[in-house]
C-alpha positions in Angstrom: -11.0 102.7 -56.7 -8.3 100.2 -55.6 -10.5 98.9 -52.8 -13.4 98.5 -55.2 -11.2 96.6 -57.6 -10.0 94.3 -54.9 -13.6 93.5 -54.0 -15.0 93.2 -57.5 -12.1 91.4 -59.3 -12.5 88.0 -57.5 -16.3 88.2 -58.2 -15.7 89.0 -61.9 -13.1 86.2 -62.3 -15.4 83.7 -60.5 -18.3 84.6 -62.9 -16.0 84.2 -65.9 -14.8 80.9 -64.6 -18.4 79.7 -64.0 -19.3 80.8 -67.6 -16.3 79.0 -69.0 -17.1 75.8 -67.0 -20.8 75.9 -68.1 -19.7 76.3 -71.8 -17.3 73.4 -71.6 -19.9 71.2 -69.8 -22.6 72.0 -72.4 -20.2 71.3 -75.2 -19.1 68.0 -73.8 -22.6 66.9 -72.8 -23.8 65.8 -69.3 -24.8 62.2 -70.1 -21.4 61.2 -71.7 -19.6 62.8 -68.7 -21.8 60.8 -66.2 -21.1 57.6 -68.1 -17.4 58.2 -68.0 -17.6 58.9 -64.2 -19.6 55.7 -63.8 -16.7 53.7 -65.1 -14.5 54.9 -62.2 -16.9 53.7 -59.5 -16.7 54.4 -55.8 -13.6 52.2 -55.3 -11.7 53.9 -58.1 -12.6 57.3 -56.7 -11.3 56.4 -53.2 -8.2 55.0 -54.8 -7.6 58.5 -56.3 -8.2 60.0 -52.8 -5.7 57.7 -51.3 -3.1 58.5 -53.9 -3.6 62.2 -53.2 -3.2 61.7 -49.5 0.1 60.0 -50.1 1.2 63.0 -52.2 0.1 65.3 -49.4 2.4 63.4 -47.0 5.2 63.8 -49.5 4.5 67.6 -49.6 4.9 67.6 -45.8 8.2 65.8 -46.2 9.3 68.3 -48.8 8.4 71.2 -46.5 10.2 69.5 -43.6 13.3 69.0 -45.7 13.7 72.8 -46.1 12.4 73.8 -42.7 13.6 71.2 -40.2 13.0 73.4 -37.2 9.2 72.8 -37.2 7.5 69.5 -36.6 6.4 67.3 -39.5 2.8 66.9 -38.4 2.4 70.7 -38.0 3.9 71.4 -41.5 1.8 68.6 -43.1 -1.4 70.0 -41.5 -0.6 73.5 -42.5 0.0 72.3 -46.1 -3.4 70.5 -46.1 -5.1 73.7 -44.9 -3.3 75.8 -47.6 -4.4 73.5 -50.4 -7.9 73.0 -49.0 -8.5 76.8 -48.8 -7.4 77.2 -52.5 -9.6 74.2 -53.6 -12.7 74.6 -51.5 -13.0 78.3 -50.6 -13.7 81.2 -52.9 -10.1 82.4 -52.6 -7.3 82.6 -55.1 -4.0 80.8 -54.3 -2.9 83.9 -52.5 -5.7 83.6 -50.0 -4.8 79.9 -49.4 -1.2 81.0 -48.7 -2.5 83.5 -46.0 -4.5 80.7 -44.3 -1.5 78.5 -44.6 0.5 80.9 -42.5 -2.2 81.0 -39.9 -2.4 77.1 -39.9 1.3 76.9 -39.3 0.8 78.8 -36.0 -2.4 76.9 -35.1 -2.9 74.9 -31.9 -2.6 75.6 -28.2 1.2 75.2 -28.1 2.7 76.5 -31.3 6.3 75.7 -30.7 9.3 74.6 -32.8 11.2 71.4 -32.0 13.6 73.3 -29.7 10.7 74.5 -27.6 10.8 78.1 -29.0 7.3 79.6 -29.5 6.2 80.2 -33.1 5.0 83.6 -34.1 4.2 85.3 -37.4 7.9 85.8 -38.4 8.5 82.0 -38.2 5.2 81.2 -39.9 5.6 83.6 -42.8 9.3 82.7 -43.3 8.6 79.0 -43.4 5.7 79.3 -45.8 7.7 81.6 -48.2 10.6 79.1 -48.3 8.2 76.2 -49.0 6.4 78.1 -51.7 9.8 79.0 -53.3 11.0 75.4 -53.3 7.7 74.2 -54.7 7.9 76.7 -57.6 11.5 75.5 -58.3 10.3 71.9 -58.4 7.3 73.0 -60.5 9.5 74.7 -63.1 11.6 71.6 -63.5 8.4 69.5 -63.8 6.9 71.7 -66.4 10.1 71.6 -68.5 10.0 67.8 -68.4 6.4 67.9 -69.4 7.2 70.2 -72.4 9.9 67.7 -73.5 7.2 65.0 -73.4 4.9 67.2 -75.4 7.4 67.7 -78.3 6.5 65.9 -81.4 2.7 65.7 -80.9 0.5 67.3 -83.5 -0.9 70.6 -82.4 1.5 70.8 -79.4 3.3 73.9 -80.7 0.5 76.2 -79.6 1.2 75.2 -76.0 5.0 74.8 -76.1 6.1 78.3 -77.1 3.7 80.1 -74.7 4.7 77.8 -71.9 8.4 78.3 -72.7 7.9 82.1 -72.5 5.9 81.7 -69.3 8.7 79.6 -67.8 11.2 82.3 -68.6 9.1 84.9 -66.9 8.4 82.6 -63.9 12.2 81.8 -63.6 13.0 85.6 -63.6 10.2 86.1 -61.0 11.3 83.4 -58.7 14.9 84.6 -59.0 13.8 88.1 -57.9 11.7 86.6 -55.1 14.7 84.6 -53.8 16.9 87.8 -54.0 14.3 89.7 -52.0 14.3 87.0 -49.3 18.1 87.1 -49.1 18.8 90.9 -49.2 15.4 92.5 -49.1 15.6 93.6 -45.5 15.1 97.3 -46.3 12.3 96.4 -48.8 10.5 94.3 -46.1 10.8 97.2 -43.6 9.3 99.6 -46.2 6.5 97.2 -46.9 5.8 96.8 -43.2 5.7 100.6 -42.8 3.3 100.9 -45.7 1.0 98.2 -44.6 1.3 99.4 -41.0 -0.6 102.6 -41.9 -3.8 100.6 -42.7 -4.0 98.3 -39.7 -4.6 98.6 -36.0 -2.0 100.2 -33.8 -1.1 97.1 -31.8 -0.7 95.1 -35.0 1.3 97.9 -36.6 3.8 97.9 -33.7 4.1 94.1 -33.9 4.6 94.1 -37.6 7.2 96.9 -37.7 9.0 95.7 -34.5 9.5 92.2 -35.8 10.8 92.8 -39.3 14.3 92.2 -38.1 13.4 88.9 -36.6 11.5 87.9 -39.7 14.6 88.7 -41.9 16.8 86.8 -39.5 14.5 83.7 -39.8 14.6 83.9 -43.6 18.4 84.2 -43.6 18.7 81.2 -41.3 16.6 79.1 -43.6 18.4 80.1 -46.7 21.8 79.6 -45.1 21.5 75.9 -45.9 21.3 75.5 -49.7 21.4 71.7 -49.4 18.1 71.8 -47.5 16.6 74.1 -50.1 17.6 71.8 -52.9 16.3 68.8 -51.1 13.0 70.6 -50.6 12.8 71.5 -54.3 13.7 67.9 -55.3 11.1 66.5 -53.0 8.5 68.8 -54.5 9.5 67.7 -58.0 8.9 64.1 -57.0 5.5 65.1 -55.6 4.7 66.7 -59.0 5.6 63.5 -60.7 3.4 61.7 -58.2 0.5 64.0 -59.3 1.1 62.9 -62.9 0.9 59.3 -61.8 -2.4 60.0 -60.1 -3.6 61.6 -63.4 -2.5 58.5 -65.3 -4.4 56.3 -62.9 -7.5 58.4 -63.3 -7.3 58.4 -67.1 -6.9 54.6 -67.1 -10.0 54.3 -64.9 -12.0 56.5 -67.2 -11.1 54.3 -70.2 -8.5 56.5 -71.8 -5.5 54.3 -72.6 -2.5 56.7 -72.6 1.1 56.2 -71.5 2.6 57.6 -68.4 4.7 60.2 -70.3 1.6 61.4 -72.0 -0.1 61.8 -68.6 2.9 63.6 -67.3 2.8 66.0 -70.2 -0.9 66.7 -69.6 -0.5 67.2 -65.9 2.6 69.4 -66.4 1.0 71.7 -68.9 -2.2 71.9 -67.0 -0.3 73.0 -63.9 1.5 75.6 -65.9 -1.8 77.0 -67.2 -3.3 77.0 -63.8 -0.3 78.8 -62.3 -0.9 81.6 -64.9 -4.5 81.8 -63.8 -3.7 81.9 -60.1 -6.0 84.8 -59.4 -9.1 82.8 -60.5 -10.7 81.3 -57.3 -10.2 77.5 -57.3 -9.1 77.8 -61.0 -12.7 77.4 -61.9 -13.1 77.0 -65.6 -9.3 77.3 -66.2 -8.6 73.7 -65.0 -11.4 72.3 -67.2 -10.4 74.2 -70.3 -6.7 73.1 -69.8 -7.6 69.4 -69.5 -9.9 69.5 -72.5 -7.4 71.3 -74.7 -4.5 69.0 -73.7 -6.6 65.9 -74.1 -7.4 66.7 -77.7 -3.6 66.6 -78.5 -3.4 63.0 -77.2 -6.6 61.9 -78.7 -8.7 62.0 -75.5 -12.4 62.8 -75.8 -13.5 66.0 -74.2 -16.0 64.0 -72.1 -13.2 62.1 -70.5 -11.1 65.2 -70.0 -13.9 67.0 -68.3 -14.6 63.9 -66.2 -10.9 63.9 -65.2 -11.2 67.5 -64.0 -14.4 66.7 -62.1 -12.7 63.8 -60.4 -9.9 66.0 -59.4 -12.3 68.6 -57.9 -14.3 65.9 -56.1 -11.1 64.4 -54.7 -9.9 67.8 -53.5 -13.3 68.7 -51.9 -13.5 65.3 -50.1 -10.1 65.9 -48.6 -10.4 69.6 -48.1 -13.7 70.0 -46.3 -12.8 67.7 -43.3 -9.4 69.4 -43.2 -10.9 72.9 -43.0 -13.5 71.7 -40.4 -10.7 70.2 -38.3 -8.6 73.4 -38.5 -11.6 75.4 -37.4 -12.1 73.2 -34.3 -8.4 73.7 -33.5 -8.8 77.5 -33.8 -12.0 77.5 -31.8 -10.3 75.6 -29.0 -7.4 78.0 -29.0 -9.6 81.0 -28.9 -11.7 79.6 -26.0 -8.4 79.0 -24.1 -7.2 82.6 -24.8 -10.6 83.9 -23.9 -10.5 82.0 -20.6 -7.1 83.4 -19.9 -8.2 87.0 -20.6 -11.4 86.6 -18.6 -9.4 85.2 -15.6 -6.9 88.0 -15.9 -9.6 90.5 -16.1 -11.4 89.1 -13.1 -8.2 89.2 -11.1 -7.7 92.8 -12.1 -11.2 93.8 -11.2 -11.0 91.9 -7.8 -7.7 93.7 -7.1 -9.2 97.1 -7.9 -12.2 96.4 -5.8 -10.0 95.4 -2.9 -7.9 98.5 -3.2 -11.0 100.7 -3.5 -12.7 99.1 -0.5 -9.5 99.4 1.6 -9.1 103.1 0.7 -12.8 103.8 1.4 -12.7 102.1 4.8 -9.4 103.9 5.6 -10.9 107.2 4.5 -14.1 106.5 6.6 -12.0 105.6 9.6 -10.0 108.8 9.3 -13.1 110.8 8.8 -14.8 109.4 11.8 -11.7 109.8 14.0 -11.3 113.4 13.0 -15.0 114.1 13.6 -14.9 112.6 17.1 -11.8 114.5 18.0 -13.3 117.7 16.7 -16.4 117.1 18.8 -14.4 116.4 21.9 -12.3 119.6 21.3 -15.4 121.7 20.9 -16.9 120.2 24.1 -13.8 121.0 26.1 -13.7 124.5 24.8 -17.3 125.0 25.7 -16.8 123.7 29.2 -13.8 126.0 29.7 -15.6 129.2 28.7 -19.0 128.4 30.2 -20.0 130.3 33.4 -19.9 128.3 36.6 -23.1 128.3 38.6 -22.8 127.6 42.2 
C-alpha cells in the first residue's frame, strides 16, 4: 500500500495542479493574458532571465559561504541543477534535492579544494547545510513580507495562517538542525532501515560511511559564523527575487511599490513551501499570485501573466542546465565504462595466460611421463624376451 501511494500521490497532485491551473486560466481569460505578456516583449523577458541568473550566482555564493571546502563553480552548478529539476521535471522539491546531491558529485574529478575526493557523505552533508541556511533566510524573508502585508485590506486571511506556518516551520528547522548536530544514532538507524531495501554493495557503503557523514556534518556546523553568513546571503537572494518580481510587474503594467512586490513574493514563497509535494508547484504558484495580487489591486490577468513569466524564465534556464548536466554524467559514465572494460580485458588476458601456461605445462608433463613409461616398458620387454641365436 505504501509503494502504491508513493507512485500515485505525485500523479494525483499533478492532476489537481493541472485542474487548478486550467480553472485559473479560464477564469482570467487567454486573450487578456496574452496581451499582458505582449507588453513585456522579448527584451523584457530576457531582462528577467538575466536577473534570475544573477540571483543564481548569489545562491552559489550563499552555498560557498557555509561550505567553503568545495569549489564555487561546482556548488553553483549543483544549485542550478537542483532548481532546474524542481522547475522542469515532474518531481517535487524533494526530487530536486536528490538530483542536487548527484550534481554536487558530478564530473570526472569530483574533488574538494584540498584535493580530497568527494563522495556521497560530502555531497549529502553540503546539500543539507545549504538547504538549512536557505530555509533560515526564507523564514526571515517571509516575516519581513508579512510586516509589509500588514494594513492592507483582506490581508488578514493570509497573515495568521502564514504566522502559524512560520511557527511550525521554525520548530521543524530547529529539529532538523538538532538532528544534524546530535543525530548520529538516528542516522545510523535510518541507514540500517533503508539498507534493507537496496543492493548489497550500496547497503555496505551506506552503513559503513555513516560515521564519515556525521563527521562531515559536525565539521560544517562547527563554524556558526559561516552558517549565519550563508543564511544572510540567502536572505539577500530572496530580496533579489522580490526585486525581479517588481521588475516583472512593472513590465506588465502594474504600478506597485517595491515593498508591495516584496510582500507578494514572500507570501507566495511561503504558500509554495507549504505545497512542496506538488510537482513544480503547478497550480499552487498561479493561485498564490492571483490571490495576493487582488490584495494590492492587481488584475488576475496580470498576476497569471507574472506566474507564466516566472515559469518561462525557469524553463529557459533549466532545460540547458539539465542537458549540460546529462552530458557531464554521460562523459563520466563513458570514462568509468572504459576503465571497467580495460580492467576486465586485463583480467581476462591474465586468466587466459595462466590457463594456457598450465595447459602447456600439463601437456608437457603428460607427454614426458608417457615417453618414459613407453621406454620403461620397452626395456622390460627386452629384458624378459628369449634370445634367439
